FIVEX-848666 format. One record per residue: x, y, z of N, C-alpha, C in turn; residue number from 1. Coordinates in steps of 0.2 Angstrom, whole numbers. Layout:
[[X, Y, Z], [X, Y, Z], [X, Y, Z], NUM]
...
//
This chain:
[[-451, -239, -623], [-444, -237, -623], [-444, -229, -623], 1]
[[-440, -226, -619], [-439, -219, -619], [-435, -217, -624], 2]
[[-437, -212, -628], [-432, -209, -633], [-426, -206, -630], 3]
[[-420, -207, -634], [-414, -203, -632], [-415, -196, -632], 4]
[[-412, -192, -627], [-412, -185, -628], [-408, -183, -633], 5]
[[-409, -177, -637], [-405, -175, -642], [-398, -173, -640], 6]
[[-393, -175, -644], [-387, -173, -642], [-385, -166, -644], 7]
[[-382, -163, -640], [-380, -156, -641], [-375, -155, -646], 8]
[[-375, -150, -650], [-371, -149, -656], [-363, -148, -654], 9]
[[-359, -150, -658], [-352, -149, -656], [-350, -141, -658], 10]
[[-345, -139, -655], [-344, -132, -657], [-336, -131, -657], 11]
[[-334, -125, -660], [-327, -124, -661], [-324, -121, -654], 12]
[[-320, -125, -651], [-316, -123, -645], [-309, -123, -647], 13]
[[-305, -118, -644], [-298, -117, -645], [-294, -117, -639], 14]
[[-290, -122, -638], [-286, -122, -632], [-283, -128, -630], 15]
[[-279, -129, -624], [-276, -135, -622], [-278, -136, -615], 16]
[[-280, -143, -615], [-282, -145, -608], [-277, -150, -606], 17]
[[-275, -149, -600], [-270, -153, -597], [-273, -159, -593], 18]
[[-273, -165, -595], [-277, -170, -592], [-272, -175, -588], 19]
[[-274, -177, -582], [-271, -182, -579], [-274, -189, -581], 20]
[[-271, -192, -586], [-274, -198, -588], [-274, -204, -583], 21]
[[-280, -207, -583], [-281, -213, -578], [-277, -219, -580], 22]
[[-276, -223, -575], [-273, -230, -577], [-278, -234, -581], 23]
[[-276, -238, -586], [-281, -242, -590], [-284, -239, -596], 24]
[[-283, -233, -596], [-286, -229, -602], [-281, -228, -608], 25]
[[-283, -229, -614], [-279, -227, -619], [-279, -220, -620], 26]
[[-274, -217, -623], [-274, -210, -624], [-280, -207, -628], 27]
[[-282, -211, -633], [-287, -210, -638], [-294, -210, -634], 28]
[[-295, -215, -629], [-300, -216, -625], [-301, -209, -621], 29]
[[-296, -207, -618], [-296, -201, -614], [-298, -195, -618], 30]
[[-295, -194, -624], [-297, -189, -629], [-304, -189, -630], 31]
[[-307, -194, -632], [-314, -195, -635], [-318, -193, -629], 32]
[[-317, -195, -623], [-321, -194, -617], [-321, -186, -616], 33]
[[-315, -183, -616], [-315, -176, -614], [-318, -172, -620], 34]
[[-317, -174, -626], [-319, -171, -632], [-327, -170, -632], 35]
[[-330, -176, -629], [-337, -176, -629], [-340, -172, -623], 36]
[[-336, -172, -617], [-338, -167, -612], [-338, -160, -614], 37]
[[-333, -158, -618], [-332, -151, -620], [-337, -149, -626], 38]
[[-339, -155, -629], [-343, -154, -636], [-339, -151, -641], 39]
[[-332, -152, -641], [-327, -149, -646], [-328, -152, -653], 40]
[[-327, -148, -658], [-327, -151, -665], [-321, -155, -666], 41]
[[-315, -152, -665], [-309, -154, -667], [-304, -155, -661], 42]
[[-301, -161, -660], [-296, -162, -655], [-291, -167, -656], 43]
[[-285, -167, -652], [-280, -172, -653], [-276, -172, -647], 44]
[[-272, -177, -646], [-268, -177, -640], [-260, -177, -642], 45]
[[-256, -175, -638], [-249, -174, -640], [-245, -179, -636], 46]
[[-243, -185, -639], [-239, -190, -636], [-243, -195, -633], 47]
[[-243, -201, -636], [-247, -206, -633], [-244, -209, -626], 48]
[[-249, -210, -622], [-247, -214, -615], [-250, -220, -616], 49]
[[-246, -226, -614], [-249, -232, -614], [-255, -233, -609], 50]
[[-259, -238, -609], [-264, -239, -604], [-261, -240, -597], 51]
[[-255, -243, -597], [-252, -244, -591], [-250, -238, -587], 52]
[[-249, -233, -591], [-246, -226, -588], [-251, -222, -586], 53]
[[-250, -217, -582], [-254, -212, -579], [-250, -205, -580], 54]
[[-254, -200, -579], [-250, -193, -579], [-252, -189, -585], 55]
[[-248, -184, -586], [-249, -178, -590], [-250, -180, -597], 56]
[[-256, -178, -600], [-258, -179, -607], [-261, -173, -609], 57]
[[-257, -168, -613], [-260, -162, -615], [-265, -164, -621], 58]
[[-271, -161, -621], [-276, -162, -626], [-277, -155, -630], 59]
[[-276, -155, -636], [-277, -149, -640], [-283, -149, -644], 60]
[[-287, -143, -644], [-293, -142, -647], [-293, -136, -652], 61]
[[-296, -137, -657], [-296, -131, -662], [-290, -129, -664], 62]
[[-289, -122, -664], [-282, -119, -666], [-276, -122, -663], 63]
[[-277, -125, -657], [-271, -127, -653], [-268, -134, -657], 64]
[[-272, -137, -661], [-270, -143, -664], [-264, -141, -669], 65]
[[-264, -135, -671], [-259, -133, -676], [-252, -133, -673], 66]
[[-252, -133, -666], [-245, -132, -663], [-244, -138, -659], 67]
[[-248, -144, -660], [-247, -150, -656], [-240, -153, -657], 68]
[[-237, -152, -663], [-231, -155, -664], [-225, -153, -659], 69]
[[-226, -147, -657], [-221, -144, -652], [-221, -148, -646], 70]
[[-227, -150, -644], [-227, -154, -637], [-225, -161, -639], 71]
[[-226, -163, -645], [-224, -170, -647], [-216, -170, -647], 72]
[[-213, -165, -649], [-206, -165, -649], [-202, -163, -643], 73]
[[-206, -161, -638], [-203, -159, -632], [-200, -165, -628], 74]
[[-195, -163, -623], [-193, -168, -619], [-199, -170, -614], 75]
[[-199, -176, -611], [-204, -178, -607], [-200, -181, -600], 76]
[[-204, -180, -595], [-201, -182, -588], [-206, -187, -585], 77]
[[-203, -193, -583], [-207, -198, -580], [-205, -200, -573], 78]
[[-209, -203, -569], [-207, -207, -563], [-209, -214, -565], 79]
[[-205, -218, -564], [-206, -225, -565], [-204, -230, -559], 80]
[[-207, -235, -559], [-206, -240, -554], [-203, -246, -558], 81]
[[-197, -248, -556], [-193, -254, -560], [-193, -260, -555], 82]
[[-195, -265, -557], [-195, -271, -553], [-189, -275, -556], 83]
[[-184, -276, -551], [-178, -280, -553], [-179, -287, -552], 84]
[[-175, -291, -555], [-175, -299, -554], [-180, -303, -559], 85]
[[-184, -299, -562], [-189, -303, -566], [-190, -299, -573], 86]
[[-189, -303, -578], [-190, -301, -585], [-197, -303, -587], 87]
[[-201, -299, -591], [-207, -301, -594], [-208, -299, -601], 88]
[[-212, -303, -604], [-214, -302, -611], [-216, -294, -612], 89]
[[-213, -291, -616], [-215, -284, -617], [-212, -279, -613], 90]
[[-209, -281, -608], [-205, -277, -603], [-209, -273, -598], 91]
[[-216, -275, -597], [-219, -272, -592], [-223, -277, -588], 92]
[[-227, -274, -583], [-231, -278, -578], [-236, -283, -581], 93]
[[-238, -281, -587], [-244, -285, -590], [-241, -291, -594], 94]
[[-235, -292, -595], [-232, -298, -599], [-231, -304, -595], 95]
[[-231, -309, -598], [-229, -316, -594], [-222, -316, -592], 96]
[[-221, -319, -587], [-214, -319, -584], [-210, -324, -589], 97]
[[-204, -321, -590], [-199, -325, -595], [-194, -328, -590], 98]
[[-191, -324, -586], [-186, -327, -581], [-186, -323, -575], 99]
[[-184, -327, -569], [-183, -324, -563], [-176, -326, -560], 100]
[[-172, -320, -558], [-166, -321, -556], [-165, -318, -549], 101]
[[-160, -320, -545], [-159, -317, -539], [-156, -309, -540], 102]
[[-158, -305, -535], [-156, -298, -536], [-150, -297, -531], 103]
[[-144, -297, -533], [-138, -296, -529], [-135, -290, -532], 104]
[[-137, -284, -529], [-135, -277, -532], [-133, -273, -526], 105]
[[-128, -269, -526], [-126, -264, -521], [-127, -257, -524], 106]
[[-126, -252, -520], [-127, -246, -522], [-122, -243, -527], 107]
[[-116, -246, -527], [-111, -244, -532], [-113, -246, -539], 108]
[[-115, -253, -539], [-117, -256, -545], [-123, -252, -548], 109]
[[-128, -250, -544], [-134, -247, -546], [-132, -240, -549], 110]
[[-128, -236, -546], [-126, -230, -548], [-122, -230, -554], 111]
[[-118, -235, -555], [-114, -236, -561], [-118, -238, -567], 112]
[[-123, -242, -566], [-128, -244, -571], [-132, -238, -574], 113]
[[-134, -234, -569], [-138, -228, -571], [-134, -223, -574], 114]
[[-127, -222, -572], [-123, -217, -576], [-122, -219, -583], 115]
[[-121, -226, -584], [-120, -228, -591], [-126, -227, -596], 116]
[[-132, -226, -593], [-138, -225, -597], [-139, -217, -598], 117]
[[-135, -213, -595], [-137, -206, -596], [-133, -203, -602], 118]
[[-136, -198, -605], [-133, -196, -611], [-136, -199, -617], 119]
[[-133, -199, -623], [-135, -201, -629], [-134, -209, -629], 120]
[[-140, -213, -630], [-139, -220, -631], [-143, -222, -637], 121]
[[-141, -228, -639], [-145, -232, -644], [-150, -236, -641], 122]
[[-157, -236, -643], [-162, -239, -640], [-166, -243, -645], 123]
[[-167, -249, -644], [-172, -253, -649], [-179, -253, -647], 124]
[[-183, -250, -651], [-190, -249, -649], [-193, -256, -648], 125]
[[-198, -256, -643], [-201, -263, -641], [-206, -265, -646], 126]
[[-208, -271, -646], [-213, -273, -651], [-220, -271, -649], 127]
[[-221, -269, -642], [-227, -266, -640], [-228, -259, -641], 128]
[[-224, -256, -646], [-224, -249, -648], [-229, -248, -653], 129]
[[-231, -242, -655], [-235, -240, -660], [-232, -238, -667], 130]
[[-225, -239, -667], [-221, -238, -673], [-224, -243, -678], 131]
[[-224, -241, -684], [-227, -245, -690], [-222, -249, -694], 132]
[[-224, -255, -696], [-220, -259, -701], [-225, -261, -706], 133]
[[-224, -258, -712], [-228, -260, -718], [-235, -258, -717], 134]
[[-236, -252, -713], [-242, -249, -712], [-246, -251, -706], 135]
[[-243, -256, -702], [-247, -259, -697], [-243, -258, -690], 136]
[[-246, -255, -685], [-242, -254, -678], [-238, -261, -676], 137]
[[-233, -260, -673], [-229, -266, -671], [-233, -270, -666], 138]
[[-237, -266, -661], [-240, -270, -656], [-245, -275, -659], 139]
[[-248, -274, -665], [-252, -279, -668], [-248, -285, -670], 140]
[[-242, -284, -672], [-238, -290, -674], [-237, -294, -667], 141]
[[-235, -290, -662], [-233, -293, -656], [-239, -297, -653], 142]
[[-245, -295, -654], [-251, -299, -652], [-252, -305, -656], 143]
[[-250, -305, -662], [-250, -311, -666], [-244, -316, -665], 144]
[[-240, -314, -660], [-234, -318, -659], [-229, -317, -664], 145]
[[-229, -312, -668], [-224, -311, -673], [-219, -306, -671], 146]
[[-212, -307, -672], [-207, -303, -670], [-204, -299, -676], 147]
[[-204, -293, -676], [-201, -289, -682], [-194, -286, -680], 148]
[[-189, -287, -684], [-183, -284, -683], [-183, -276, -683], 149]
[[-181, -273, -678], [-181, -266, -677], [-174, -263, -677], 150]
[[-173, -257, -680], [-167, -254, -680], [-166, -250, -673], 151]
[[-160, -249, -670], [-159, -245, -665], [-160, -238, -666], 152]
[[-163, -234, -662], [-164, -227, -662], [-159, -223, -657], 153]
[[-157, -217, -659], [-153, -213, -655], [-158, -209, -651], 154]
[[-157, -209, -644], [-161, -205, -640], [-157, -202, -634], 155]
[[-159, -198, -631], [-155, -194, -625], [-159, -195, -619], 156]
[[-155, -197, -614], [-157, -198, -607], [-154, -192, -603], 157]
[[-158, -186, -603], [-155, -180, -600], [-154, -181, -593], 158]
[[-158, -184, -589], [-157, -185, -582], [-160, -192, -580], 159]
[[-157, -195, -575], [-159, -202, -573], [-157, -202, -565], 160]
[[-162, -200, -561], [-161, -200, -554], [-165, -205, -550], 161]
[[-161, -208, -545], [-164, -213, -541], [-168, -210, -535], 162]
[[-175, -211, -535], [-179, -208, -530], [-179, -213, -524], 163]
[[-179, -219, -525], [-180, -224, -519], [-178, -231, -522], 164]
[[-175, -234, -517], [-172, -241, -519], [-173, -246, -513], 165]
[[-177, -251, -513], [-177, -256, -508], [-178, -263, -511], 166]
[[-173, -267, -509], [-173, -274, -511], [-174, -274, -519], 167]
[[-179, -277, -521], [-180, -278, -529], [-184, -273, -532], 168]
[[-186, -267, -529], [-190, -262, -532], [-186, -255, -532], 169]
[[-186, -252, -537], [-182, -246, -539], [-187, -241, -541], 170]
[[-187, -235, -539], [-191, -229, -541], [-186, -224, -544], 171]
[[-187, -222, -550], [-183, -217, -554], [-187, -212, -557], 172]
[[-183, -206, -558], [-186, -200, -562], [-182, -199, -567], 173]
[[-184, -198, -573], [-180, -197, -579], [-183, -192, -584], 174]
[[-179, -188, -587], [-181, -183, -592], [-177, -185, -598], 175]
[[-181, -186, -603], [-179, -190, -609], [-181, -186, -616], 176]
[[-178, -187, -621], [-180, -184, -628], [-186, -188, -630], 177]
[[-189, -185, -635], [-195, -189, -638], [-193, -195, -641], 178]
[[-197, -200, -641], [-196, -207, -644], [-192, -211, -639], 179]
[[-191, -209, -633], [-188, -214, -628], [-193, -218, -625], 180]
[[-192, -225, -625], [-197, -230, -622], [-194, -231, -615], 181]
[[-198, -230, -610], [-196, -231, -603], [-196, -238, -601], 182]
[[-200, -242, -604], [-200, -250, -603], [-193, -252, -605], 183]
[[-191, -250, -611], [-185, -252, -614], [-179, -250, -609], 184]
[[-179, -244, -606], [-174, -241, -602], [-174, -246, -595], 185]
[[-180, -248, -593], [-180, -252, -587], [-177, -259, -589], 186]
[[-178, -262, -595], [-175, -268, -597], [-167, -267, -597], 187]
[[-165, -261, -600], [-158, -260, -601], [-155, -259, -594], 188]
[[-158, -256, -589], [-155, -256, -583], [-155, -263, -579], 189]
[[-160, -267, -580], [-159, -274, -577], [-154, -278, -580], 190]
[[-153, -277, -587], [-148, -280, -590], [-141, -278, -588], 191]
[[-140, -271, -587], [-134, -269, -584], [-132, -271, -577], 192]
[[-137, -273, -573], [-136, -275, -566], [-136, -283, -566], 193]
[[-137, -286, -572], [-136, -293, -572], [-142, -297, -569], 194]
[[-147, -294, -567], [-153, -298, -564], [-159, -297, -568], 195]
[[-159, -293, -573], [-165, -292, -577], [-170, -287, -573], 196]
[[-175, -285, -577], [-180, -280, -574], [-186, -279, -579], 197]
[[-191, -276, -576], [-197, -274, -580], [-200, -268, -577], 198]
[[-204, -265, -581], [-207, -259, -579], [-213, -260, -575], 199]
[[-214, -258, -569], [-219, -260, -564], [-225, -254, -564], 200]
[[-223, -248, -565], [-228, -243, -565], [-224, -237, -569], 201]
[[-228, -232, -572], [-226, -227, -575], [-230, -221, -575], 202]
[[-228, -215, -573], [-232, -209, -573], [-228, -203, -576], 203]
[[-231, -200, -581], [-228, -194, -584], [-229, -188, -580], 204]
[[-224, -184, -578], [-225, -179, -574], [-224, -172, -577], 205]
[[-221, -172, -583], [-220, -166, -587], [-219, -167, -594], 206]
[[-221, -163, -599], [-220, -163, -606], [-218, -156, -607], 207]
[[-211, -155, -609], [-208, -148, -610], [-209, -144, -603], 208]
[[-212, -138, -604], [-213, -134, -598], [-220, -135, -594], 209]
[[-224, -140, -597], [-230, -141, -594], [-230, -147, -589], 210]
[[-233, -146, -583], [-232, -151, -578], [-239, -154, -576], 211]
[[-238, -160, -573], [-245, -163, -571], [-248, -160, -565], 212]
[[-244, -155, -561], [-248, -152, -556], [-253, -147, -558], 213]
[[-253, -145, -564], [-258, -141, -567], [-264, -145, -570], 214]
[[-263, -152, -570], [-268, -156, -574], [-274, -157, -570], 215]
[[-280, -160, -573], [-286, -161, -570], [-288, -169, -572], 216]
[[-291, -172, -567], [-293, -179, -569], [-299, -179, -573], 217]
[[-301, -185, -576], [-307, -185, -579], [-313, -185, -574], 218]
[[-312, -188, -568], [-318, -187, -563], [-319, -180, -561], 219]
[[-314, -176, -560], [-314, -169, -558], [-317, -165, -563], 220]
[[-315, -166, -570], [-318, -163, -575], [-326, -164, -576], 221]
[[-327, -170, -575], [-335, -172, -576], [-339, -169, -571], 222]
[[-336, -168, -565], [-340, -165, -559], [-341, -157, -560], 223]
[[-338, -154, -565], [-338, -147, -566], [-345, -145, -571], 224]
[[-347, -139, -570], [-352, -137, -575], [-349, -135, -581], 225]
[[-353, -136, -587], [-350, -135, -594], [-346, -128, -594], 226]
[[-348, -123, -592], [-344, -117, -592], [-337, -117, -588], 227]
[[-337, -121, -583], [-331, -122, -579], [-326, -127, -583], 228]
[[-329, -132, -586], [-325, -136, -590], [-321, -132, -596], 229]
[[-325, -128, -599], [-322, -124, -604], [-317, -119, -601], 230]
[[-318, -117, -595], [-313, -112, -592], [-306, -116, -591], 231]
[[-306, -122, -591], [-300, -126, -590], [-295, -126, -596], 232]
[[-298, -123, -601], [-294, -123, -607], [-288, -117, -607], 233]
[[-282, -119, -608], [-277, -114, -608], [-276, -112, -615], 234]
[[-273, -106, -617], [-273, -103, -623], [-268, -108, -627], 235]
[[-269, -108, -634], [-264, -112, -638], [-257, -110, -637], 236]
[[-255, -104, -636], [-248, -102, -636], [-244, -105, -630], 237]
[[-248, -108, -625], [-245, -111, -619], [-240, -117, -622], 238]
[[-241, -120, -628], [-237, -125, -631], [-231, -122, -633], 239]
[[-230, -115, -634], [-224, -112, -637], [-221, -108, -631], 240]
[[-222, -109, -625], [-221, -105, -619], [-213, -103, -619], 241]
[[-209, -108, -621], [-202, -106, -621], [-199, -102, -627], 242]
[[-203, -101, -631], [-200, -97, -637], [-200, -90, -636], 243]
[[-196, -86, -639], [-196, -79, -639], [-203, -76, -642], 244]
[[-205, -70, -639], [-211, -67, -642], [-210, -61, -646], 245]
[[-214, -60, -651], [-213, -55, -656], [-220, -51, -656], 246]
[[-220, -45, -655], [-227, -41, -655], [-227, -37, -661], 247]
[[-233, -37, -665], [-233, -33, -671], [-239, -28, -670], 248]
[[-238, -22, -674], [-244, -17, -674], [-250, -20, -678], 249]
[[-255, -16, -678], [-261, -19, -681], [-260, -20, -689], 250]
[[-257, -15, -692], [-256, -16, -700], [-251, -22, -701], 251]
[[-246, -22, -697], [-241, -28, -698], [-244, -34, -697], 252]
[[-248, -35, -691], [-252, -41, -689], [-256, -43, -695], 253]
[[-260, -39, -698], [-264, -41, -703], [-260, -44, -709], 254]
[[-255, -41, -711], [-251, -43, -716], [-247, -50, -715], 255]
[[-245, -51, -708], [-242, -57, -706], [-247, -63, -707], 256]
[[-253, -61, -704], [-259, -67, -704], [-260, -69, -712], 257]
[[-259, -64, -716], [-260, -66, -723], [-255, -70, -726], 258]
[[-249, -72, -722], [-244, -76, -724], [-238, -72, -727], 259]
[[-238, -65, -727], [-233, -61, -730], [-227, -61, -725], 260]
[[-221, -61, -727], [-215, -60, -723], [-214, -52, -721], 261]
[[-212, -51, -715], [-211, -44, -713], [-204, -43, -712], 262]
[[-201, -37, -713], [-195, -35, -711], [-194, -34, -704], 263]
[[-189, -35, -701], [-188, -35, -693], [-180, -34, -692], 264]
[[-179, -30, -686], [-172, -29, -684], [-170, -35, -679], 265]
[[-174, -40, -678], [-172, -45, -674], [-167, -50, -677], 266]
[[-163, -53, -673], [-158, -57, -676], [-161, -64, -677], 267]
[[-157, -68, -681], [-160, -74, -683], [-162, -79, -677], 268]
[[-168, -82, -678], [-170, -86, -673], [-174, -92, -676], 269]
[[-174, -98, -674], [-177, -103, -677], [-184, -104, -675], 270]
[[-187, -101, -670], [-194, -101, -668], [-196, -96, -664], 271]
[[-201, -92, -666], [-204, -87, -661], [-211, -87, -661], 272]
[[-215, -85, -656], [-222, -84, -656], [-224, -77, -657], 273]
[[-229, -76, -661], [-230, -69, -664], [-237, -67, -661], 274]
[[-238, -60, -659], [-244, -58, -657], [-245, -51, -660], 275]
[[-252, -49, -660], [-254, -43, -663], [-253, -38, -658], 276]
[[-257, -32, -659], [-256, -26, -654], [-258, -28, -647], 277]
[[-263, -32, -646], [-265, -34, -640], [-261, -40, -637], 278]
[[-259, -40, -631], [-255, -45, -629], [-258, -52, -629], 279]
[[-264, -53, -629], [-267, -59, -630], [-269, -61, -637], 280]
[[-267, -57, -642], [-269, -58, -649], [-264, -63, -652], 281]
[[-264, -69, -650], [-259, -74, -653], [-260, -75, -660], 282]
[[-255, -74, -664], [-256, -75, -672], [-253, -81, -674], 283]
[[-248, -84, -671], [-245, -90, -674], [-238, -90, -673], 284]
[[-235, -95, -676], [-227, -96, -676], [-224, -93, -682], 285]
[[-217, -92, -681], [-213, -90, -686], [-206, -91, -685], 286]
[[-201, -89, -689], [-194, -89, -688], [-191, -83, -691], 287]
[[-185, -81, -689], [-182, -75, -691], [-176, -77, -695], 288]
[[-175, -75, -701], [-169, -76, -705], [-167, -70, -709], 289]
[[-161, -68, -709], [-158, -62, -713], [-163, -56, -713], 290]
[[-165, -54, -707], [-169, -48, -706], [-177, -49, -708], 291]
[[-179, -55, -709], [-186, -56, -711], [-189, -61, -706], 292]
[[-196, -59, -704], [-200, -63, -700], [-204, -67, -705], 293]
[[-203, -74, -704], [-206, -78, -709], [-211, -82, -706], 294]
[[-218, -82, -708], [-223, -85, -705], [-222, -93, -705], 295]
[[-225, -96, -700], [-225, -103, -700], [-232, -106, -699], 296]
[[-234, -108, -694], [-241, -110, -693], [-245, -104, -690], 297]
[[-251, -102, -694], [-254, -96, -693], [-261, -98, -690], 298]
[[-264, -94, -686], [-271, -94, -684], [-275, -91, -690], 299]
[[-282, -92, -690], [-286, -89, -695], [-289, -83, -691], 300]
[[-291, -77, -695], [-294, -72, -691], [-299, -73, -686], 301]
[[-304, -78, -688], [-309, -80, -683], [-306, -83, -677], 302]
[[-301, -87, -678], [-298, -90, -672], [-294, -85, -667], 303]
[[-291, -80, -670], [-288, -75, -666], [-293, -71, -662], 304]
[[-299, -69, -666], [-304, -66, -662], [-307, -70, -656], 305]
[[-308, -76, -657], [-311, -81, -652], [-306, -81, -646], 306]
[[-299, -81, -647], [-295, -81, -642], [-294, -74, -638], 307]
[[-296, -69, -641], [-296, -62, -638], [-301, -62, -632], 308]
[[-306, -66, -632], [-311, -66, -627], [-312, -73, -624], 309]
[[-307, -76, -621], [-307, -83, -619], [-311, -83, -612], 310]
[[-314, -89, -610], [-317, -89, -604], [-312, -88, -598], 311]
[[-314, -86, -592], [-309, -85, -587], [-305, -91, -586], 312]
[[-299, -91, -585], [-295, -97, -584], [-294, -98, -577], 313]
[[-296, -105, -575], [-296, -107, -568], [-290, -111, -567], 314]
[[-286, -114, -573], [-281, -118, -572], [-274, -114, -572], 315]
[[-270, -114, -568], [-264, -110, -568], [-258, -115, -569], 316]
[[-253, -113, -573], [-247, -117, -574], [-242, -115, -568], 317]
[[-239, -120, -565], [-234, -118, -560], [-227, -119, -563], 318]
//
């Protein structure tokens, strides 16, 4: 029996990899695969995608994990295929058929049903979600045939556009607030149309300002040389791209990194990204209140130095 080759050690990597998650993989499966390919010490994903779903899954490594909540809180954009006339257990293609009804829908009824779902709505989380009840995810109760009463949650459907409609199949694109379940939205749409519906396919195309067009597949990542894989990492501040930027001099930057508040002439602002004297010297997040720059999540000095000399970036955000 041949001995196994020694495993290469893990190392500190800092950045964000935009992954196009494949069908059938859990988000954690994808994270662990990529983490192993990069030999990264620390990593996490921002916003779970079900195995049924494909598309954008931002993966954070090292210092970037400090800002993953920003991506978790961001609006998400999805393209979904909705199958009309059939309701299923769990609201998606994998569940058993509950009921089949004729689809007698015209364009006016479809437009009215979509209009009613735009804006703020109350949505009951599905049993197939990862929300926890008494410390256990709801989907584990669902697998055991146990139904738990769930309270409605207020979510926002910022945009719901019809891309294609033919007979019993509807393709939509939606931009939604965090915590919105697209399978539940599909069921609500079917209920409004009086024929029932379930989610046939789902693809996440954007998370905040990050788009799937800049993402890489696992197969393409695996085909790269190690240095090329590392070069796919975007800097951590890409997660804060929509925030105003503040630049500090060398002395002020050092004091800010130690957690001290700094005087500023800036007006009040709930969230800013802060840099040192070099444009790429990202220091962390802060907010401004009453003439003070108040530190939030900060990088360590070694993390700042590591980001000052990143590998050549080959992934470009569009």
